[in-house]
C-alpha positions as CSV (number, residue, x, y, z in Angstrom):
1,M,-27.7,-2.3,12.9
2,I,-25.6,0.8,13.8
3,F,-22.4,-1.1,12.9
4,Y,-23.7,-1.9,9.4
5,N,-24.6,1.7,8.8
6,F,-21.2,2.8,9.9
7,L,-19.6,0.2,7.7
8,F,-21.5,1.4,4.6
9,F,-20.5,5.0,5.4
10,I,-16.8,4.0,5.5
11,I,-17.2,2.2,2.2
12,D,-18.8,5.3,0.6
13,L,-15.9,7.4,1.8
14,L,-13.4,5.0,0.3
15,S,-15.1,5.0,-3.1
16,I,-15.4,8.8,-3.0
17,Q,-11.7,9.1,-2.3
18,R,-10.8,6.5,-5.0
19,N,-13.0,8.3,-7.6
20,S,-11.5,11.6,-6.7
21,F,-7.9,10.3,-7.1
22,I,-8.7,8.7,-10.5
23,Q,-10.2,12.0,-11.6
24,F,-7.1,13.9,-10.5
25,L,-4.9,11.4,-12.4
26,E,-7.0,11.8,-15.6
27,F,-7.5,15.6,-15.5
28,G,-5.7,17.4,-12.7
29,L,-2.2,16.0,-12.9
30,I,-1.3,17.5,-16.2
31,T,-2.7,20.9,-15.1
32,E,-0.7,20.8,-11.9
33,I,2.5,19.9,-13.7
34,E,1.9,22.6,-16.3
35,N,1.3,25.2,-13.6
36,T,4.7,24.5,-12.2
37,K,7.1,27.1,-13.5
38,S,10.4,26.2,-14.9
39,I,13.1,25.5,-12.4
40,F,16.2,27.7,-12.5
41,W,19.5,27.1,-10.7
42,V,21.2,29.9,-8.8
43,N,23.4,31.0,-11.6
44,E,20.4,31.2,-14.0
45,S,22.4,29.3,-16.6
46,T,20.4,26.0,-16.2
47,R,16.7,25.7,-16.7
48,V,14.4,22.7,-16.4
49,I,11.2,22.6,-18.4
50,F,8.6,19.9,-17.7
51,Y,6.6,18.2,-20.5
52,A,3.5,17.3,-18.6
53,R,1.5,15.8,-21.5
54,A,4.1,13.1,-22.0
55,Y,4.1,11.8,-18.5
56,K,4.0,8.0,-17.9
57,I,2.8,6.1,-14.8
58,L,4.3,2.6,-14.4
59,K,2.3,-0.3,-12.9
60,P,3.2,-1.1,-9.3
61,N,5.9,-3.8,-8.9
62,D,3.9,-5.6,-6.2
63,T,0.3,-6.6,-5.5
64,I,-1.9,-4.9,-2.9
65,Q,-2.1,-8.2,-0.9
66,N,1.6,-8.7,-0.8
67,C,2.2,-5.1,0.3
68,L,-0.3,-5.6,3.1
69,L,1.4,-8.8,4.2
70,T,4.9,-7.5,4.1
71,G,4.2,-3.9,5.3
72,K,5.4,-2.3,2.1
73,T,3.9,0.8,0.5
74,Y,1.7,0.1,-2.6
75,M,3.0,2.6,-5.1
76,S,3.8,3.3,-8.7
77,E,6.4,5.4,-10.3
78,I,5.7,8.5,-12.5
79,Y,8.1,9.7,-15.1
80,I,7.9,13.3,-16.5
81,P,10.2,14.2,-19.4
82,V,12.2,17.3,-18.8
83,L,14.5,19.5,-21.0
């Protein structure tokens, strides 16, 4: 019975982590990008400004199962327009 309680505890931790990450993607990502100041090069003549509200996340190229079988990282790419 102890094993099942432990198993349910792990499942709850995974769902908490997953929900937290989804909330970060929906609300926190834009805020974090906007909090990033502009990037200046040493000579101060070049400046990079991030447009956080226009970011785009692409779907992963592979499936979770295939990544597990091949030892790859399950990932997606994020694009943030800059000026």
